[in-house]
N, C-alpha and C positions, 0 to 999 in steps of 0.2 A: 638518630641521624636522619636528616631530611631525605626523602626518596623522590625519584622521578614521578612515581604514581601520585604521591601527595601533591606535587606541584601541578600536575595535570588536573587532578581533582579540584584544586583551588581555581584553576583557570576556567572551569565549567561555570563559574559565577559571572564570567564576562560574556555578555550578550553582544552580538553584532548589532550596531545601531540600526534601529528600524525593524529588527527581526526578534522573534522569540527564542531562536536557537542560539546556543553558545558557540564560541569559536572552536572548541574542541570537537563538537558534533559536526561542524562545517569542515573539519579536516585542515584547519589553518595552522596547527602546531607542527612545525617541521623538525625542531630540535630542542631538547631540554638538557641542561647540564647543571650539576650542583656539586660544590666542593667547599667544605669548611665555611659554610655560611654565605658563600657567593653563588648566586643563581643566574644562569644565562638562558634566555629563551629566544628562539628564532621563529617568527611568524611569516608565512607567505600568503599575502592577500591576492585575490583575483581581481580586485578593483583598484583603480587609481585615485579613488576618493581620498584626498588628504585629510579632510575633517574626520572621516571614519577611522583612518589610520591613527590619527592623534588620540582620539578617544579610546580606541582599543589599547594603545600603548599605555596610556595613563591608568586605565582600569586594570590592566594586567600587572603593572608595577604595584598598584595598590594592594591587590589580593595576594601577591607573592610576599610583599613586605609584611603582611599580617601573619604570615606563617612563623611559628616559633623557630628561633635560631637563625633567621635570615638577617644578614648584615649588609649585603650588597646585591643589587638587582640590576641586570642589564637586559632590556627587551629590544630586540632588533626586528623592526617591522619592514618587510620587503614588499614592494609593489611593482606591478608592470607599468610601463610607460603610459598605457591607456587601457581601456577595457572595463570601465565602470558599467554597471547595469544601467541601460538607457533611462528607465523610468524611475529608478529609486536611487541610483548611485551606490547601491549596496553590493554585497558579494555576488558572485556568479557561481553558485554551487553546482550549476548544471552545465558548466563549461566543457566537461568531459563526456557529455552524453553522446552516444552513438546509436544509430538505428541498428537493430539486429538483422543481419543478412537473412533474407528469406521470409521475414515476418512483415506483413503489410500493415497491420493495425494492432496496437496494444491498448487494451482497455482495462482499467482498474474497477473492480466492484467493491465498494466501500460502504461503511456505516460509521456513525459516530459512537455507537455503543454495541455491545454484544446482545445476542438473543433476538435479533430482528429477522433472522433467516437469510443472512447474507451468503453463507456457503451453499445453502439450498438453492438460492437464486443463481449463484455462480454455476453450479453443475447443470441446472436446467437450462440456463441461457447458453452454455457451451454446447450441450446436447441439442438444444433448439437450433442454433446456428449450423451445427453439423447436419441436422435433419433437413435444413434448407439448402444443403449442398456445399457448404463452405468447409475449408480445411481449418481445423480448430485445435488450439492447445489451451490447457488450463494449468496455471501455476498457482500453487497453494503457498501464499506468503505468511500464513499464520503459523509461525515457527513453534510457538509454545503449545498450540492446540490444533494440530493439523487434523482435518476431518474429511478432506477430499478422498483419500483412499477408501474409507468406509462408504461414503456416499456414491462412489463410482464402482464399488464392488471389486477392488483390486488391491493387492498388497504384495508387491514384489520389488526387489532391488533393481534399479536401472542398470543396464549393461554399459560397456565402454566400447567405443568405436576405435578405429586405427589412430585417430588423432587424440585419443584419451579423453574424449568428451563423453559425458553421460548420455545415454540413449533413453529418452523418456518412455515408460510403459504406455500402452494404449488400452483404453476401455471405452466401449460404445462408440468407437471411431474417433475418440478425442485423445490427443497426446497429453500426458500428465506428468507433473513433477511436484513432489511434496516432501517435506521433512519426514512425514510418516513412512515413506519408503526406505528411509535410512536408519530408522530406529527399530529396536527390538521390543515387540509387544507394547506394553504400557510404559516404556522407559521415558522418564520426564526429561525435558530440555531445561537445564539450569544455566543459562548463559547471560552475560552482560551484553550491552548494546553493540559493541564492536563485532562480536561474533555473529550477531543477527545480521549486521550490515554486510559482512563478508559472505555469509551464506546466500543472501538474496542476490548479491552481485554474481555469485557463481551460478545460481539457478538461471540467471539470464544469459551469462556469457560462456559458461562451460557446459551447457546442455545443447545437444544437437537437435534443435527443434525442427530442422528441415524447412520445407516450404509451408507456410501457414497464411491463411487469409486473416485470421484473428487469433491473438493470444489474449485470453482473459486472465486477469490476476485477481485471485480471491485474497483481499487484504484483511489483516487482523483489525479488530475494533480500535478506534481512536485515531490519533494523529502523531504517532511517535516515530521511532527509528526506522521501522519497516517502510512506512509511507515515504519518508524523506529519502531513504536509500534508493527506493525504486525510482523516484522522480529524478535523482541525481544520476542514475545509471543509464536510463533510456528515456527518450521523449515519448510521453504518453499521448495517445490520440484522443483520450477522453476518460471521464470518470462517470460511473453509474452509482447513484446514492440510493441505498435501500433503507426504508424506514417502515415503521408501523404507525397507525393513525394517531396514537395518543401523544400528548404534548411532551411527555418525558423523553420519547424517542426523537420528536421533531426538534427539541431544544439542542440536542447534541448533533443532529444532522446539520444544523447551521454552522457548527464548528468544522465539520468535515468539508462542507462546501467552501468555507473560508480558507481551509488549508489548500484545497485544490486551486482556488483563485490566487493564493499567495505564491504558488509555484507555477502559475501560468498553465494549468491543465484545464482544458475546456470541460464544462459539465454537460454531459450528454442528456442528463435528466434524472428525475426522481422516480423511483418505483415504490409503490405502497404494498407491503406484504401483510398478510393476516387481516385483510380489510374487513371481512365479515364471515359469518358462519351460517350455513343453511341447515337448520335442524331437520330431523327425520320427518316431522310433520309439515315441513315446508316453510316454517317461520324463518325470517332472516334476523339473525342475532348479531349485533355489532359489539363484540366483546371488548374491543379496544377503542370504541368510538369509530367514526368513519369520516373519510374525506379529508383528513388532516394533511396527507401527502399532496393531494391535488391543490388544496388551498395554499400550502407552503410553496409549491412550484409557481403558482400564480403570483404570490407575494414577492418571490425572488426573481420572477420573470425568467424562469428556466423551464424547459420542457417537462411535462408529466408523461412518463412512459407507459403507465397503466397500473392496474391493481390486481393482486392475486388473493382470492378468498382463502379461508382455511378449509383445506380438503384433507381428509384422513389419508387419501392416496399419496399425497405429497410426503407426509411423514413416513409412511410405510415404504415408499420408494427409496427414500434416503437411508432408512435402516437396513434394507436388504441389498443396497448397492445398485439399484436400477431406477434412475431418475424417472419421474412421472412422464416427462417428455418422451422417454424411450418406451416405457411400458404402455402408455395410452395417449399418443399424440392427438387423437381425435376426440378424446374425452374432455370435459370442461376444465379439469385441472391442468392437463397438458396444453390445451388451447390457450389458457391464461398466460403461460410462459412463452408459448410460440408467438403470440401476438407481440409481446415485448421484444422477442428476438428479431422478428420482422422489422419492427420499428428501429431497432439498433442497426440492422443491416442497411436499411434505407438511409439512415443518418450517416453511416460510415462509408457507404459505397462498397 
């Protein structure tokens, strides 16, 4: 017997015209019913674009009819009287965005791939902004691989206030929220996309962040559910792209930048991590090449925020839960992050 889940899974093949996302991910499916070979689907679009509605209706009917046992298909596409996205006529998946009371600026720290030091950058920039006198929060959106609790040296469950909102733990003066606080030891997270989406929405809206000058968001690698959910939930004030010098990293950085541009998030700049290493004898060794981040920023005409060399202290600080900006703000490793934090502060106000 045909199930609702099977129908929704089939509808994931229907992309919104002009977008790489499917109509299920955009949350356009409002009702699905099936009975003895007859299928009824209701879609609610946020755009009044008639051509897009017609195309979506035809594609939806096509994929449902292809399912075994389907004899009759009815797709009802509902649209507002107006409200198409001005530049594209596409959906407006960000129509429900609301600024979070008390938070002045929200900045995503992202990368196209893993292993570039994005979480290390996030904790040091958060502590760097705190060192500069700002009120700072750090949200760990890497649901599958949360590392912020380890790097910030804290692992405790958040409390609840009178409004039953979670109260974020604080470490090194920075308010924190992470899936790692809600798990037992090495418990894995084995979730599908919708669960990830709901969790990120709750981390934004059901956490008592209080008054913050900046909320930094440590994003997981890639351009998937977590990134889209964050952009749908709150208006971001900008994105910081972390890369390493080699072409393998820069190639996927372009995809990350393209994602932010697609959802109208301004790029605050590119930061190059692991730029070079100073050997004990004083020789400068460019393990991953050098200068790729700066050249890419020039090519794309976006700001270059700075470079962070490979320092043993950075790794040691992350392992013991004391970021290098906290343990040695006047040392070269701490100064490298502090300079980038100052640049961000100046850009954001």
